[in-house]
N, C-alpha and C positions, 0 to 999 in steps of 0.2 A: 267629750261625748263618750258615754259608755258603749261597750260592744253591743249590749242588748238594744240600746236605742239606735245604734248604727244599723243593726239588722232590721229594725222596724222601718227605718227610713228607706233602706234598700228595697225592702219588700213592697212598700207603698209605691216606690218609683217603678219597680217592675210591673206592678199591676196597672199603674197609670200609663206606662209605655205600651204595654201589651194590649190593653183594651181597644184603642183605636186601630192597632194593627190587625187584630182579630176581626173587627167589624169591617174594615176596609178590604181585607183579603177575602172575607166571605162574600161581601157584596160584589167585588170584582169577579170572583169565580162564578157566582150565580148569574150575574148580568151578562158576562161574555159567553160562558158555556165552553164545552170541551173543544169546539172548533176554532177558538181564538178569534172569532169574528163578531163584530158589533156594528149594527146599523146606526149611523150617526146623523143621517139626513134623509128626508123623504118629502117630495113636493110634486105638485102638478106643474107640468111644463107644456105650454101651448102657445100658439101664435099663427100668423098667416103663412109662415114657411112650412115646408113639408119635412124638414129635418131639424133635429136637435143634436147639438154637438158640444162637448166640453172644451173649454179653453186649455191650452198647454199648461198654464200655470195654476190650474185648479188645485193641484197638490204641490205643497212647498217643502216636502220632506222626501227622503229616500228610505227604502227598507221595507215598510209594510206592504201588504198586498191590498189593492183597491178593488172592491166589488161594486160593479155598476149594473143595476137591473132596471128593467122598464116593462111596462105593459100598456097597451092601448086602452083608452077610456071605454071603447066599445068592445073590448076583448078580441079584436081582430088580430091577425098576425103582425108581429113586430120584429124588426131586425135590430140587433145590437152588435156592434163591432168596434174593435180598437185597432188603430193603425198609427204609423209614424206621421208626424206633422206634415212632412213633404207630400206624402200620398193624400192625406185627408184634405189638405189645403187645395191641392189640385183638383180633387174629386168634387169639392164643394165650391170651387171658384165660380162666382156669379150666381150661386143658388141661394134662394131665400131660406134663412135658417134662424133658429133660436139658439144662441150661444150661452151655455152655462158658464158663468165667469167665476163663481165662488160657491162653496158649500162648506160652512163652518161646523164646528162641533156642537153648536147650539141648535143645529137642525135647519138653519136658514139657507135657502138656495136662491142665488141671484142669477138672473139671465138677461140678455139683451137681444133685441130683434134686429136682423139684417135683411133688407129687401133683396129680391133677385128673382131668378128664374124659378119656375114651379118645381122642378125636380132635376136631379143630376142626369147626365146623358146615358147612364147604364144602371141597371139594378145592382145593388151592392153584392148580392150573392155571386155574381159573375166575375168578381175581381179576385186577384190572387195575392194581394199584398196585406190582407188583414192578419194581424198577429193572433187574434182570437175573435171568434164571432159565434153568434147564436141566433136562431130564427124560429118563429112559431107562435102559437097563441098563448095567452096568459103571460106570466112572468118569464122573461128571458134575460140572461145576463152574461157578463164576461168578467174575468178576473185577470189582473196583471200586476206584477211587482213594480212598485214605484222606484224608478231609477232616474239618472240624469237624462235618459232618452226622452225627447219631446214627443209624447203621444197624445192622441185625442180619441174620445169615444163618440161614436155616431149612433144615433137612434132614429129610425125611419121605417117606412113601410118596405117590406121586402120587394115589392113590385115597383117601387119608385113611382107611385101613382101621381104624386104631386098634390094630393089632398092636404089641407091644413092639418098640422100635427096636434094631437092632444094626448099626452101620455102622463103616466105617473112614474116618477123617477125615484129610485132608491140608491143610496150610496152607503157602503159599509167599508170598514177597515179591518184587516186581519193582521194582527201583530203576533208574530210567532213566539209562543211561550208565555203569553199573557195570562192564560188560564192557570198554568202551572205556577206562575209567579203569584197569582192571587191565592192559590192554595197554600204555597209555602209561606207567604206573608201571614195568612190566617193561622197556620200552624205555629209560626214563630211567635205571633201574638199570644196564642194559647199557651205555649211553653213559658213565655214571660209571666203570664198571669199565674200559671201553676207554680212557677218558681217563687213568686211573691207570696202566694198562699202557703207554700211549704215553709218559707222562712218564718211566717207568723205562727204557724202550728208548732214548729220546733222551738220557738222562743217560749211559748206557753208551756210546752212540755218540760223544758229545762227549769222554768220557774217553779213548777209543781214539785219536781224532784228536789230542788234546793230547799223549798219550804219544809218538806218532810224530814230533811236531814238536819235542820237547825233547831236546837232546844228552844222551848217556849220563852225562857227568860232572856234569850238573846235575839228574839225576833223583834223587828221594828214594828211599830203600829201598822204600817202599810202592809208588811208581810203577813201580820196576823189577820188583817182585813181580808187579804187574798187567800188565806188558808182555808181549804175546804173543811166542813165540819167533820170532826174525828169520831171514832167509835169509843165510847166511855168504857167499854168492856174489852178493849184491845189487850192482848196478853202482855205486850211490852210496857204497859203503863205501870209505873211504880205506885205502891200505896202511899197515901199522904203521910202516915207515921209508922215507924217500926219500933218494936220494943227494944229497949236498951239492953245490950248483952251484959251478962255478969262478968265482972272483972276478976280474973284469976290471980294476976300478979302485977306488980308495978315495976317497971324497968326504968332505971335512970341512965340515960345514955351519957357516955363520957363527953366532956366538952370537946368540940372540934372547931377547927377554924372554918368559918363560913366560906363556902365556895362562891365564886362570882356567879352572878345570875346569868344564865345562858339564854340568849335570844334565839328562838327557832328561826331557821332560814325562811325567807318569804316563799310562798308557794309559787311554783312555776306558772308563768302566765299562760293562759289558754291560747291555743293556736289561733291566729287571726283568721277570719273568714277568707275564702279564696274567690274573690270576685273575678280574678283574671280568667278562671275557667269559664265562668258564665259569659264574660265579655267575649272570650274566644268563640264560644258557641254562637253568640249573637252576630259577631262579625262574620263568622263562617256562613251563617244562614243568609246574611245580607249579601255576601259575595255570590252565593249560590243563586239567589233570586235575581241578582243583576245579570248573571251569566245566562239564566234561563230565558229572560225576556229579551226580545229584539229591540235594540235602541235605535230609533230613527236618526238618520243623518241629514245633513244640509244639502240642498240641491246646488250643483255647480251650474250656475246660469250660463257660463260660457259654453258648456257642453250641450246646451239646448239648441245651439245652432249647428250641431254636428252634421257632417255629410253622411250619406249612406251609399253602399254599392248600387250601381244602376241595376244590376241583375246578379243574383247569386247562382252558384253552380247547380243547386237543386232546381231552381226555377228554369235555368237553361236546359237542363235535362228534361224537365216536364214540357217545355216548349217544343223540343225536337221530337219527343214522343208524339205530340199532336201533329207536328209538321210532317213527319214521316207517314202518318196515317192519312192525312188529307192529300198530300202530294201523290202517294201511292194509289189512293182511290181515284184521284183525278186522271192519273196516267192509264189506269185500267178502265176508265169510263164507268166506274161503279159508284163513285162517291157523290153524295148529296151536298157535302159541305163545300162551299165555294173557296177557291184559293185565296180570296181576299181576307179570309179569316186568319191566314198565316203569312201572307206575302203582301208586299207593298212596293211602291216606287218602280224602279227599272226592272226589278226581278219579276214583279207581278205582270208588268207589261209584256215581257218576253214570254212568260208562261201562258198568258191569255192568248197571245198571237199564235203560239205553238199549237194550242188547242183549236183555234180557228183554222189554221193551216191543215191540221190533221182531218178536220171535218170536211174541208173543201177538197182535199186531194186523196184522202184515204190512206195517206202515208204517215206512219208514226214518226214523230221527230226523234232526233238523236237522243238517246237516253242519257240522263245525268245521274250522278251518284245518289243512291237512296239508302234508307236505313242508316242514317247518320247518328253517331254518338258523339257528344261534345268531348273534346280532349283538352282544350285550353280555353278558359273563359277570361277574356281581357276586358274587365269591367272597371271603368273609372269610378271615383267617388264623386257624387253629384249632390247638389243642394236644391235642385228644382227640375221641373219638366221643361222641354222634352228630354228623354233619356236615351242613351245609346250604349252599345257594347259590341265588341268584336269577339266572335266565337269561332274557333277552329274545330272541325269535326272529322272523325275517321269513318269511312264507309265500310260496311261489312265485307265488301269485295276487295278491300285493300286499296292501294294507290296513295297518291299524295294527299295530304290533308286539305280539305276544302275550307275556305274562309267565308264567313258570313258577317254581314253588318246587320245587327238587330236594333230596331228603334221603337220607341214608344212615345206617342205624341202627348198624352196626358194620362192621369190615373184612371180615367174611365175607358180608355182604349186598350186593346191588347198589344202584346209584343208582336212585331212583324219583322220578317226577314226582307230587307229592302235591297240588298246587294249580295251577290254570291259569286265567288270565283273558285273554279275547280282546276287547279294547275296540273300540268302534265307530270307524270310520274318522274321522279328524280329532280324536280325543280325545287330550289331552296329559296326561302324568303327570310329576310332579316327579321329576327324576333324582336318584338317590342319589349321595353323594360317594364318591370313591376316593382312596387314598393309596398311592403306590408300586405301583400296579396292583391293589391289594386293596380290596374294599368296606369302608367304615367302618361298624362296628357302632354303632348309636345308643347314646347315653349313657343312664344310668338315668332321668334326668328326662324325656327325650323318649319313652322306652319306656313310662314310667308314664303319661304323657299319652295315648299311643296306646291303652293298655289301658283307660283310663277311657272313651274314645270307643267302643271295642268293646263295652263293657258297656252304654252308652247305646243302641247299635244293636241289641244283643240284646233289650233291653227293648222297643224299637220293633217288632221282629218279633213279639212276643207281643201287644202292646197296640194297635199302629197309631198311637200318638201320636208325631207327627213331632218329632224333637229340634231344639233351637235351635243355631245356629252350625255346622251340618253341611250341606254342599252335597250334595244328593241328585239333582241334575239329570241326572247321568250314572250313577246307581246301578243303573238297570234292574231286574234281578231282585230286588234287596234290597227295593225298594218293594212287591213283590208278596207278600212273606212273610206280612204280617198277614192276607191274605185267601186264602191257598192252601187247597186241599182242597175238601171238600163245602160247598156253599153252603146253609146251614140258617137263613137269616134269617127265612123265612116259616113255619118249623116251629112247631107249638104247644109250649108249655112242657112238656106232659106226654109228649112223644114220647120223651124221653131226655136225655142229657147230651152236651156237646161241650166240649173244652178244647184249649188250644194251649200248647205249651212250646217254647222256643228255647234253643240253646246255641251258644257259639263252639267250633268244631272245634279240638281240641288247644289249648285256651286258654292253657295254660302253655308252649306251644312256638311262639308267634307270634314271628317273627324280624324285628326292626326294624332298618332301615338308616338311617343318618344322612343328612339332606338339608341344604341351605343354611338352611332355615327351620324344621326340625324333624325328622320321621322319616316313613318310608314302609314299608309291609309288605303282603304278600298275606295275606288272611284269609278265613274262611268261616264262615257262620252257617247252621245247619240248624234247621228248625222242624218239629214233629210235631203233627198234628191227631188227637186221639183221640175217636172217636164211639161211644157205646153207645146202642142203640135199645131202648126198653122193649117188653115183649110187647104185641102188637096193633098195633105200628107197624113200618114199614120205610122204608128210603131207596132210591128207585129211581134207578138210574144212567141218564143219557141214552143215546140210541141210539149216539152217537159213541164212547161208552166214556170211561173215565177212567184213563189209564195202562194198567196191566195188568188193570183191572177191566172185564169185558165190558159192553157197552151193554145196558140192559134188566135188569141184575141188581138183585134186591131184597136189600139187605144189612141185617144187624142189628148189625153191629159192623165198625169199620174203624180202621186207623192209617195215615195218609198222611204221609210225610216228604218234604220238599223242601229244596233247598239253594240258597244264593246265595253265590257266591265273588266277591271284589272286591279292588281295590287301595285301601288307605286311606292318605291323607296327612294328617298332623297338623302344625300349625304352633305355634310358641311363643306366638302371640297368642291361642290357644284355639280357632281355627277348624280345620275339617277338611273334606276333600273325598273323596267316594267315587266310584270309577270301576269299574263292574261289567259284567256280562253277564246274559243271561236266566236266570231261575230254572230249576232242573233237579230232577226227582224222583229220590230215592235209595232209596225203599222204600215198598211198599204191602202191607198185609195186610188181609183182610176175611173175613167169615163170613156165610153165608146163614141165614135164620130156621130 
C-alpha cells in the first residue's frame, strides 16, 4: 500500500472515529449542563400511608451525589430529609408508608405499600439526626453522596398530620466532572475530524505539486486526467518548433573508450508519517477525560450493616446547652420548659420532688452543679434503639467531674439525662476503656459480676448488713438507705407495722463499660418505707417537717421513698468500689387519722 493511500485510510479512520465522539460529547454536555447533574427519574408516589421513604438499596453504586426532591400534589408544605437507616427505621417503625424500592435510568420508579399507624410520634423537624433536610412549599430536596453508609430519604408532611401522602418525586444524579468530560470528548472528536480533513487536504496539495513538476510525456493517463487545465500562453512553454541553427564547423571527436553507464542513486524515501504523535495526543486526551469524570464504585454490602455512635460530641454539647438552660430556669422558678424535656428516670423523679418540697416548705433544695460542659463522651457503637451513652461534665465552678447517663428510647424521642452523680472533690473513678473513639461495652463476665454486686447493695439497703469486699467509704447516700424515713425504734410493738423494700432502678438496663480491671456503671437504688399505724396511735412529725410532710402532723399511714445514685466499679478479683452522692427523696404519701 502506497503512502498516499495509507494517509487516505488514516484520514477516513480519524473522521469515522471523531464523528461519534463529537456528537456524544456535545449531547452529554448539553444534556447534563455545567452543574454535572441530570434528572433520571420522576414519578407520582401516593398511598394510604402518610410517609414515603426510599429503601436502603435504591442506589447500588458509590461516588455520585444523589438529589431527591419532592412536592405535594396540592402545593402544601413538604418535608424531605435523609438519615441513617438505624434512625429512619426506628422513626418509621409501625408507621404506614410507601417505600420506594427502585428508580432506574429509564425513569421507572417502583414502590410498595406498608400498612401501619397514621403518622410518626413526632414531627420530623424536631429531630436532630437528619444528615440533610429541607421543608417548605413547592419543590424541596436534599443531596447526599452515595457511599457504603445505609441511608434513607423520607418525604412527609412537616406537621406529621397523618393525611394520606400524594407527592411528585424527582431523582437526579450528580457525577463530578461529567460536563467537562462531555466537552473534552467533543473537543477530542472535533480534533480527530480536523486531523482527518487535514490529511486529505495535504494529500491533494502534494498531488497538484507533483503533477506540475512532471513533463507531459512522462505523465500517466491518470495524472493527465487529474491535471488542471493549463495556460497556453504561459511563459515557460516551449514553442513547438525552433529554426535549425547554422553549422559553423564540424568537429570529429577522437575515439574514446566507452565509459560504463552510471546508474543514479535512488532518491531518498520520504519520511514516513508520524501517527505516534497523533496517537499520543488521543491517548493523552482519553486519560484526561477519564481523570476528570468521577467513576462510580461498587457498594460494600457488608458495610451497610455498620454501627453508629450512640451520640456524637457535638450532639452531647448541644444537649447540655439545652439542659443547663432548662434546669437553670427551673431552679430560678422562671422556666416554662418542663424538666421532662431533658430528664428522665430516677433523675427526673428527684428533681420533681425537690420542686414539690420547695413549694411546700419554701426552702430551696441543696444546689447541684450547673452550667456543665461535656469533657468526655463515652458513646458505644450501636445498631438499634434504645441508645445510651455516659458523659462526664465539668462545672463552671470547678470540682470533681459529674457523671451522667444519657438515654434515648427511639428516634422520635429526645435524649434524656436519666442518672447523674456528682462526686465529692478529690474522688477518683476508674476510667472506662475506649477503642477507635468509642466506649467499649463490658463483656458478659464483667457485666454479670457487676449485677451480682448490685444485688448485694440492694439487700444492704433493706437490711443494713454491710457487704464484704465492697468499699463504701465514698458511697455517701447509699449508706443512709437502711435508716431513711420515720425513726420508729422507740415505738411500742402494738403501735402498728413498718417495712422497707429496695429495688435497683431499671435493673435490666444497667449499662456496663469495660475498664482495665473489670467494669463500671452508673446505677441507682431506691428504697420505700411503708408505715401503717393502728387505731389509737399516731406518728407526730417534728416541727422542722419531713420533706413535704408539714411539721407537727399526726399521721396514721405513710410511704416514703428515697434514692441513692452512684458509680459502681467492679474488678475481676471480686472487689468493688462505690462512689456516690447524698440520698434524695423521690416520693412521699401520708394520711391523717
